[in-house]
C-alpha positions as CSV (number, residue, x, y, z in Angstrom):
1,M,-16.8,-12.3,-30.3
2,T,-17.7,-8.9,-29.0
3,S,-17.1,-8.3,-25.4
4,K,-20.1,-7.5,-23.2
5,K,-20.4,-3.7,-22.5
6,I,-19.4,-2.9,-18.9
7,S,-21.3,-0.6,-16.5
8,L,-18.6,1.8,-15.2
9,P,-20.7,2.9,-12.1
10,A,-21.2,-0.7,-11.2
11,K,-17.5,-1.5,-11.5
12,L,-16.6,1.6,-9.4
13,I,-19.0,0.3,-6.7
14,N,-17.5,-3.2,-6.8
15,G,-13.9,-1.8,-6.7
16,G,-14.8,0.4,-3.7
17,I,-16.4,-2.4,-1.7
18,A,-13.6,-4.8,-2.5
19,G,-11.0,-2.3,-1.3
20,L,-12.7,-1.7,2.0
21,V,-13.1,-5.4,2.8
22,G,-9.5,-6.2,1.8
23,V,-7.8,-3.4,3.6
24,T,-9.8,-4.0,6.8
25,C,-8.4,-7.6,6.8
26,V,-4.8,-7.0,6.1
27,F,-3.9,-3.5,7.4
28,P,-1.8,-4.7,10.5
29,I,0.5,-6.6,8.1
30,D,0.8,-3.5,5.9
31,L,1.9,-1.5,9.0
32,A,4.6,-4.1,9.7
33,K,5.8,-3.9,6.1
34,T,6.2,-0.1,6.3
35,R,8.1,-0.3,9.5
36,L,10.4,-3.1,8.4
37,Q,11.1,-1.3,5.1
38,N,12.0,1.9,6.9
39,Q,14.5,0.3,9.3
40,Q,18.1,1.4,8.9
41,G,21.1,0.7,11.1
42,R,19.8,-0.3,14.5
43,A,16.9,-2.7,13.9
44,V,13.9,-2.1,16.2
45,Y,12.1,-5.1,14.9
46,T,13.4,-8.5,13.8
47,G,10.4,-9.5,11.7
48,M,6.7,-9.1,11.1
49,Q,5.6,-11.0,14.3
50,D,8.1,-9.1,16.5
51,C,6.9,-5.8,15.0
52,L,3.2,-6.5,15.6
53,V,3.9,-7.8,19.2
54,K,6.0,-4.7,20.1
55,T,3.5,-2.4,18.5
56,I,0.7,-3.8,20.6
57,R,2.7,-3.6,23.7
58,S,3.9,0.0,23.3
59,E,0.9,1.5,21.4
60,G,-2.0,-0.7,22.4
61,L,-4.2,-3.0,20.2
62,F,-5.3,-0.1,18.0
63,G,-1.7,0.7,17.3
64,I,-1.6,-1.9,14.6
65,Y,-4.3,0.1,12.8
66,R,-2.4,3.4,13.0
67,G,-3.2,5.1,9.7
68,A,-6.1,2.8,8.8
69,A,-8.6,5.6,8.7
70,V,-6.9,7.5,5.8
71,N,-6.4,4.1,4.1
72,L,-10.0,3.1,4.4
73,T,-11.2,6.6,3.3
74,L,-9.1,6.6,0.1
75,V,-8.9,3.0,-0.8
76,T,-12.4,3.1,-2.1
77,P,-11.7,5.5,-4.9
78,E,-8.2,3.9,-5.4
79,K,-9.4,0.4,-5.9
80,A,-12.4,1.5,-7.8
81,I,-10.2,3.4,-10.3
82,K,-7.7,0.6,-10.6
83,L,-10.1,-2.2,-11.2
84,A,-12.6,-0.2,-13.3
85,A,-9.8,1.3,-15.4
86,N,-8.4,-2.1,-16.2
87,D,-11.9,-3.4,-17.2
88,F,-12.4,-0.3,-19.3
89,F,-9.1,-0.6,-21.2
90,R,-9.7,-4.4,-21.7
91,Q,-13.0,-3.7,-23.4
92,L,-11.4,-1.5,-26.1
93,K,-10.0,-4.2,-28.3
94,E,-9.6,-8.0,-28.6
95,L,-6.7,-8.6,-26.2
96,S,-3.4,-10.2,-26.9
97,L,-1.0,-10.6,-24.0
98,A,0.7,-7.3,-25.0
99,R,-2.6,-5.5,-24.9
100,E,-3.5,-7.1,-21.6
101,M,-0.3,-5.7,-20.2
102,L,-1.1,-2.3,-21.8
103,A,-4.5,-2.3,-20.1
104,G,-2.8,-3.0,-16.7
105,C,-0.4,-0.2,-17.4
106,G,-3.3,2.2,-18.0
107,A,-5.0,1.0,-14.7
108,G,-1.8,1.5,-12.7
109,T,-1.2,5.0,-14.2
110,C,-4.8,6.1,-13.4
111,Q,-4.8,4.9,-9.8
112,V,-1.8,7.0,-8.7
113,V,-4.0,10.1,-8.6
114,V,-5.4,8.7,-5.4
115,T,-2.7,6.2,-4.4
116,S,0.2,8.7,-4.1
117,P,-1.3,11.0,-1.5
118,M,-3.0,8.1,0.3
119,E,0.4,6.3,0.7
120,M,2.1,9.5,1.7
121,L,-0.3,10.1,4.6
122,K,-0.5,6.5,5.6
123,I,3.2,6.0,5.8
124,Q,3.7,8.9,8.2
125,L,1.1,7.5,10.6
126,Q,2.3,3.9,10.3
127,D,5.9,4.8,10.9
128,A,5.4,7.2,13.9
129,G,5.7,4.4,16.4
130,R,8.9,3.0,14.9
131,L,10.5,6.5,14.9
132,A,9.7,6.8,18.6
133,A,11.1,3.4,19.4
134,H,14.2,4.0,17.2
135,Q,14.9,7.3,18.9
136,Q,14.6,5.6,22.3
137,K,16.9,2.8,21.3
138,A,19.4,5.1,19.7
139,L,19.6,7.3,22.8
140,G,20.0,4.3,25.0
141,L,17.1,5.3,27.2
142,E,14.8,3.1,29.3
143,E,11.1,3.1,28.4
144,T,10.3,4.6,31.8
145,T,12.4,7.7,31.2
146,A,12.0,8.0,27.4
147,A,8.6,9.7,27.8
148,S,10.1,12.7,29.6
149,S,13.0,13.1,27.2
150,H,13.1,15.9,24.6
151,P,13.1,15.0,21.0
152,P,15.9,16.3,18.7
153,Q,15.2,19.4,16.7
154,G,12.9,18.7,13.7
155,Q,11.5,15.5,15.3
156,P,7.7,15.9,15.6
157,Y,7.0,12.7,17.5
158,T,7.5,12.1,21.2
159,T,8.6,8.7,22.6
160,G,7.3,6.3,25.2
161,T,3.8,5.7,26.4
162,M,2.9,9.3,26.7
163,A,3.3,9.9,23.0
164,A,-0.2,9.0,22.2
165,S,-1.6,12.5,22.7
166,K,1.0,14.0,20.4
167,R,1.0,11.5,17.6
168,P,0.5,12.9,14.2
169,S,-2.9,12.9,12.4
170,A,-3.6,12.7,8.7
171,T,-5.4,16.0,8.9
172,R,-2.4,17.7,10.6
173,I,0.1,16.3,8.2
174,A,-2.0,17.1,5.1
175,S,-2.6,20.7,6.3
176,E,1.1,21.2,7.0
177,L,2.1,19.9,3.6
178,L,-0.4,22.0,1.8
179,R,0.6,25.1,3.8
180,T,4.4,24.7,3.2
181,Q,4.6,22.9,-0.2
182,G,1.2,23.2,-1.8
183,I,-0.5,20.3,-3.5
184,A,2.9,19.0,-4.6
185,G,3.7,18.1,-1.0
186,L,0.9,15.5,-1.0
187,Y,2.4,14.1,-4.2
188,K,5.9,13.7,-3.0
189,G,7.2,10.3,-4.3
190,L,4.8,10.4,-7.3
191,G,7.5,9.1,-9.6
192,A,8.4,6.3,-7.2
193,T,4.7,5.4,-6.9
194,L,4.3,5.2,-10.7
195,L,7.5,3.2,-10.8
196,R,6.0,0.6,-8.5
197,D,2.3,0.6,-9.5
198,V,2.6,0.5,-13.3
199,P,4.9,-2.6,-13.3
200,F,2.7,-4.2,-10.6
201,S,-0.4,-3.8,-12.8
202,I,1.4,-4.9,-15.9
203,I,2.2,-8.2,-14.1
204,Y,-0.9,-8.6,-12.0
205,F,-3.8,-8.0,-14.4
206,P,-2.8,-10.3,-17.3
207,L,-1.7,-13.0,-14.8
208,F,-5.0,-12.8,-12.9
209,A,-7.1,-12.8,-16.1
210,N,-5.3,-15.9,-17.5
211,L,-5.4,-17.8,-14.2
212,N,-9.1,-16.8,-13.8
213,K,-9.9,-18.2,-17.3
214,L,-8.9,-21.6,-16.1
215,G,-11.9,-21.6,-13.9
216,Q,-14.4,-20.7,-16.6
217,K,-16.2,-23.5,-18.5
218,T,-17.2,-21.1,-21.2
219,S,-16.2,-17.5,-22.1
220,E,-19.7,-16.3,-21.0
221,E,-19.6,-17.8,-17.5
222,K,-17.9,-16.3,-14.5
223,A,-15.3,-18.3,-12.6
224,S,-16.4,-19.4,-9.1
225,F,-15.9,-17.1,-6.2
226,F,-13.2,-19.4,-4.8
227,H,-11.4,-19.6,-8.1
228,S,-11.4,-15.8,-8.5
229,F,-10.2,-15.4,-5.0
230,L,-7.4,-17.9,-5.4
231,S,-6.4,-16.4,-8.8
232,G,-6.2,-13.0,-7.2
233,C,-4.1,-14.3,-4.3
234,V,-1.6,-16.0,-6.6
235,A,-1.3,-13.2,-9.1
236,G,-1.2,-10.6,-6.3
237,S,1.6,-12.3,-4.3
238,L,3.8,-12.9,-7.4
239,A,3.4,-9.3,-8.6
240,A,4.0,-7.9,-5.1
241,V,7.2,-9.8,-4.6
242,A,8.4,-8.8,-8.1
243,V,8.1,-5.1,-7.4
244,T,9.2,-5.1,-3.7
245,P,12.5,-3.3,-4.5
246,L,10.4,-0.5,-6.0
247,D,8.1,-0.4,-3.0
248,V,11.1,-0.1,-0.7
249,L,12.3,3.0,-2.7
250,K,8.8,4.5,-2.6
251,T,8.4,4.0,1.1
252,R,11.8,5.5,1.9
253,I,11.2,8.5,-0.3
254,Q,7.7,9.2,1.0
255,T,8.8,9.0,4.7
256,L,9.2,12.6,5.7
257,Q,10.7,12.1,9.2
258,K,13.8,10.0,9.7
259,G,15.3,8.5,12.9
260,L,18.6,9.5,14.4
261,G,21.4,8.6,11.9
262,E,19.1,7.5,9.2
263,D,19.7,8.5,5.6
264,T,17.6,11.1,3.7
265,Y,17.1,10.9,-0.1
266,N,17.0,13.3,-3.0
267,G,15.1,11.2,-5.5
268,I,14.9,7.6,-6.7
269,I,18.5,7.2,-8.0
270,D,20.0,8.7,-4.8
271,C,17.7,6.5,-2.7
272,A,18.7,3.3,-4.6
273,R,22.4,4.2,-4.4
274,K,22.4,4.9,-0.6
275,I,20.5,1.7,0.1
276,W,22.9,-0.4,-2.0
277,I,26.0,1.2,-0.4
278,H,24.9,1.4,3.2
279,E,22.6,-1.7,3.5
280,G,23.5,-4.0,0.7
281,P,21.3,-5.5,-2.1
282,S,19.2,-7.6,0.4
283,A,17.7,-4.3,1.7
284,F,15.7,-4.0,-1.5
285,M,13.7,-7.0,-0.5
286,K,12.8,-5.8,3.0
287,G,9.2,-6.5,3.8
288,A,8.8,-8.8,0.8
289,G,7.1,-11.5,2.9
290,C,4.8,-8.9,4.5
291,R,4.0,-7.4,1.2
292,A,3.0,-10.8,-0.3
293,L,0.8,-11.5,2.8
294,V,-0.9,-8.1,2.3
295,I,-1.4,-8.1,-1.4
296,A,-2.4,-11.8,-1.8
297,P,-5.6,-11.6,0.4
298,L,-6.2,-8.0,-0.6
299,F,-6.5,-8.7,-4.2
300,G,-8.0,-12.2,-3.6
301,I,-10.8,-10.6,-1.7
302,A,-11.0,-7.7,-4.1
303,Q,-11.4,-9.9,-7.2
304,G,-13.8,-12.3,-5.4
305,V,-16.1,-9.4,-4.3
306,Y,-15.6,-7.7,-7.6
307,F,-16.8,-10.8,-9.6
308,I,-19.8,-11.3,-7.3
309,G,-21.3,-8.2,-9.0
310,I,-22.6,-6.3,-6.0
311,G,-22.4,-3.1,-8.0
312,E,-24.5,-4.5,-10.9
313,W,-27.1,-5.6,-8.3
314,I,-27.2,-2.2,-6.7
315,M,-27.4,-0.4,-10.1
316,S,-30.3,-2.6,-11.2
317,F,-32.5,-0.8,-8.7
318,F,-31.9,2.5,-10.5
319,Q,-32.9,1.2,-13.9
């Protein structure tokens, strides 16, 4: 049976709305994931809850949304491209499992055009508080005196409660990267981003499609909102955990500023080697729980909103 022709503009609208809703709900957990994955040596945080509590205490309630603005700005095109591209590739032929995986591969490849610079900027903003706390702990300073201490050469972030006024902004980071490295600076870690997002999409989209089919009485009917939501949660969490080691590599490579005594990396292989030698194999699963908690509702909400068809409803007014 011939597949129904999709409306690409409607799918883009659906993907954008889905991304905005999902990110707004899960961003604090994503911040905890980034900080936990970047920890080396002296641990500032013992887990997700400890990270969020300490972040709120030292940076205020809005500290857990550090970097959310750039994420919310770019997640609309990112999710729109990812979900719409997958739909587009799935419409090309009758799909076997291999072709479903190929469609997911295409979606993951297309999205990195937006994902890579978005993640690059977001990570710097999310990790700024951890760097300040790490520096304070490494130097053995009390919180009351840390604010007046001088950061080491090359360290752009101040420490303590007075750091707020000097915290980095996405605009400042992007401008500096463009000035010093050109457009390539915003795409640092592109290879690692592809290495994470392509396998994720290869796992996620076929798994979601087949789980979602279980909720369809006929091929012409949509699954219920709850079934699509649950299918997105299950597929998203399994795919997220599966590619966590690749996400750790990507996060480490894209983090521009390191704390005192922390390793720097010259590519994916060098990063993997140093993590294995200095931190052991378990370090490749840092933040796996947080990542599952981020991706499960993110993609559950995304697929639920996507299948409601808000985009189609909006586009109907222009026809």
